[in-house]
N, C-alpha and C positions, 0 to 999 in steps of 0.2 A: 544210487537207488535204481532199482529196476521196477518199472511200473507199466501197466497196460490199461487202456481205456476200452471198455466193452460198450459197443454201440449196436444199433439195430443191424446196420449193414454198412461196411466201410465205403462201398461204392456210392452210397446215397448221401454221405456226409457233405455238409456245406461249409465252405471256408469261414463264413461269418458266425458259425455256431460258437456257443460258449465252450463246448468240448475242444474245438480247435484252439481256442485261446489257452485253455488249460494245458493241452499237449505242447503248444508253443512254449509256454513258460517252463514246463518240465525239460524239454529238449534244450532250450537256451541255457538252463542251469546245469547242463551236462549229464542229465540222467538218461539212462537207457529206456526209451519210450516206444510203446507199441500200441497198435490199434487192432481190435478184433471185433467181428460181428457175432451175434448170438448163434449163428449157424456155423461158426468156425471152430467150435470146441469139440474135444473128444476125450473120452475116459475109458479106461479098461484095456489099454494096450498091454503088450507082454511085459513092459517094464513097470507097470502098475502106477505110472505117473499121469497126472492131469496135463493134457497138452492142448495146443491150439495153433491154428494156422493164422499167423499174425503178420502184419506189415509194419516195418520200422518207420518211426516218425523222427526224421533227422532235420535239424534246423541249420540253414546256411545263412551267413551274414547278410546276403543280398536277397533273402527270401521275403516275400509278402505272405499274408495269410493264404492267398489264392495259390501261389507257387508251392508253399509248404504242403497244402492239402493235395495238390496235383502230384507232388513227389510221393506222398504216402500211397495214393491210389495206383501210381505207375509201378511201384515196386512189387516184385514177386512175393507171395506169401511164404513165410518160413515157419517151420514147426518149432515152437518154443515150449518149454516145460513151465507150466503155470505154477507149479509147486515152488519154483524158484523165484517167483515175483516177491518183491517187498510190498507192493500195493496193487490191488485191482480196484479201479474206479468204475463203478456201474453208471453208465451214461445212456443206457438204452431206454427208450420210451415204450413201455409194455403196451400202452393203449394204442399206439400206432400200428402194432402188429395184430391186435385183437381180431380185426375183421378179415384181413387178407392172409395173414400167416398166424393163425391161432396157436399153432404148435410153438411159435417163437415167443409168444407173449410172456409166459412165466419163466423162460429159461435163464434170464439174467439173474433172477433171484435164486433159482434152483442151483445153478452152477456156483453162484456167489456163496451160498450156504455151504456147499461142499468144499469150496476152497478155504473158506473161513475155518471150517472144522479141521482142515489140514495145516492150519497155522499161518495162512496168508491174511494180511490186513485187507479187508474189503470195506469200501465206503460207497454209499451209505450202508449201514449194517443190514445185511440181507435178511436177518432174522426178524427185523422190525419192518423192513421196507415194504413187504407185501401188504401189511396192514396200513402202513402210512400212505400208500398210494391211493387208498380209498378216501373219499371225502368224509367218511365216518370218523377218520382219525381226528378231525377237528373237534369232534364231540368229547374227546378225552381231555380237553383243555378247559380252563375256568370259564363259567358262563358269561362273565363280564366282558370277555374278548371275542365272543362268537355270536352269530345271529340265532334266533329261534328257528328250528328246522324240523323237517320230517323226512325220513327215508322210507319209501314204500314202492310197491308195484300196483297199488290199488288206486285207480282213477278217482273213485269216490272219496277216498281218504285225502287225496290232493285237493279235491273240490272243498271238502270240509275244512281243511287247513286254510285255504284261501278265504272261505267264508268267515273264519275266525280272525285271521291275521290281516287280510286285505292285500295291499300291494306286495307282491312276492316275485321271486325268481325261481324258475324250475329248470333243472339241468340233469344230465346223467351223473350217477354216482361215480362212475369211472369215465372221465372225459377230460379233454384238453383242448387248448387253442380256440376256445369259445364255441365249439361245435354243439349245436342243439341246445343253446342257452336262450331261454325265452323270458321276457318280462310279462308279468301278469298284473294288469292294472288294478284288479279287484274282483269281488264276487260276480260282477256282471260281465266279466271277460268273455266275449263271444267265441273266441278261438281257443279257449282252454282245452277242449277235448282234442283238437288237432295238435296242440302243443304237447299235451300229455302223451298222445299216441307216438309222436316223433321221438320223445325222450325215452319212452319205455322200449323202443326198438333196441336201445343200447343196454337194456337190463334194468336195474333199479334206478329210480328217480330220487333226487333230493330237491325238496322245495324249501326255500329259505325266505324269511321276511325280507322285504326290500329295505336296504339301508340308505337313509338319506345321505345325499352327497355323491351318489353314483354318477350323476350327470357331470360332475367335475373330474371323473376318472378315479383310478385307484392308485395305491402306492405299492410298488414292488420293492421289497426289502430282503436282502440276503443275510442269512445268519450262518456263521461258521462256529461250530461247537457251541451253539446256543448263545453266541454273542454277535453283535453287529459286525459284519465283514467290512474291513476298511483298509485303505492304503494311503500312506502319507497323510494321515489324519482326515481323509475324505471317506465317507461311508458309501457302501455299495447300495444305493437306494435312489429311486426316482419315481416321479409320478407319471402314470400312463393316462393320457387324455383321449377320450373317444373323438371320432370325427363324424361329421354329418349327424344323422339321426340314429346311428347305431349305438346303443348304450354300452356295448362291450368295449373295454379299453385295451384288449389284447393287441399287441403289436401285429400279430398274425391276421387280425381283422381290420387293420388300417389305423389303429391307435398310434399316437406319437408320444414319445417320452420327453419329459421336461425335468429340469433339476429340482431337487428337494432338499430342504434343510430339516433334519430330524428335530422333532419337538418332544414335549413331555408325553404326548399321546403314543407316538411310535416307541419311545424308550420304555414306556409303561407296559406296552404289549410284549416287548422283548423280555422284560423282567418277569412277566407272567408266564411266558412260554419257554424261556431259554433252558431252565434246569431240566425240564422233561425232555426236550429235544436232545439235549446232550446225553441224558441217561438212556434214551432210546437209540443212541448211536447215529442220530441224524446229523452227520458231520457237516454237510452243506445243504441248506434248504432255501427256497424262496417263499416268502409269505406275502399274500396280497391283502391289503387293508383298504377299507372304505370308511372314512371318518375315523371312529375309534374301534372299529369292528374288523376282525380277521374273517375274510370270506373264503380263503383257500390257503392250504399249505401245499407247496410243491417240493416234495422230497426226491423226486425221480427226474434226474437230468434238468434241474431248473436252469432256465435260460435268461439272457438279458445282459450278459457282461459287455456286449457290444455297445449297449446304451450307456453303461457306466463309463466305458472307455471314451465314448464320443462326448459325453456331457462334462466329464471332469478331467480328461487327459491322463488317466491312470490305468495301469495294467493290474486290475484287481486279482487276476489269476495268479500273479506272483505270490500274493499272500496265502492263497490256498495251497500252492505247492510247498511253500515254506512250512506250513502247518503239517503237511504230510511228511516232510523231511524230519520235523521234530518228533512226530509219532513213530516214524520208522528208525529214528536214531541215526539218520544219514545227513551228512552235510552236503552243501551244493558243490 
């Protein structure tokens, strides 16, 4: 199988990333594996083919994740024909490029759509991914699994929502890693205007009712083709616990991960969401759950495989690559 991972920029990749683990699993299984950045693609050359300046990802028996990534970055880029790929895995974070490189933000989806139209398997499905990266996507799922929410750019509408609902959370509609996520205690919140102003700098705001149990952290659960991702009978799921007084449990904001045994609540959420995620071509997603409520869907480069590996001693990336092999009709 010939596959490529599309990231924001190869030179800024970090060895602990989930993408590195996916590439490691593919290379270990003998697949021709490549890395490209969103600025490394080209179309319209004289041969009419879609091409890219890619770097090979080759695994050696004595490699660590760090030396594996160092080897990728050290190699010269080679021109490869992307039409010849069996799989293109979209792993770029569009939100990370939105401020500094706005030209790059949509290009993963755009090029992914073009390649999919030319017969290349692209995951996650780029025709749905643009919609799915918005927090509005959660509103397409059953009411019983999501919080009451409002999407707006009107500060007065946010105030009215808080007046009605009380304890709430406000954050950017397009956002990641806990940036500009604020807790609103209630209608008498003295800093609501400043919070709203900060969030609206990133575009639309989404304000959600506060879900009881947030102080205990949230659950990150990975779904593969609408089902719980697992390896050797162990699910790819863990609880993220906030540290100190920061209510955000994101690992990037200092949260820590602890083991989780899936219960009826988590399995019920998967049952409610799985069929639609599969129908929408959301091959690999992470969902964040507080109590019995889904607060976020992460369809674009969901991370956290390092926590699964550390907590359970399994390489969950192997299951993902096996699923790609099955889809592509290729053996290991």
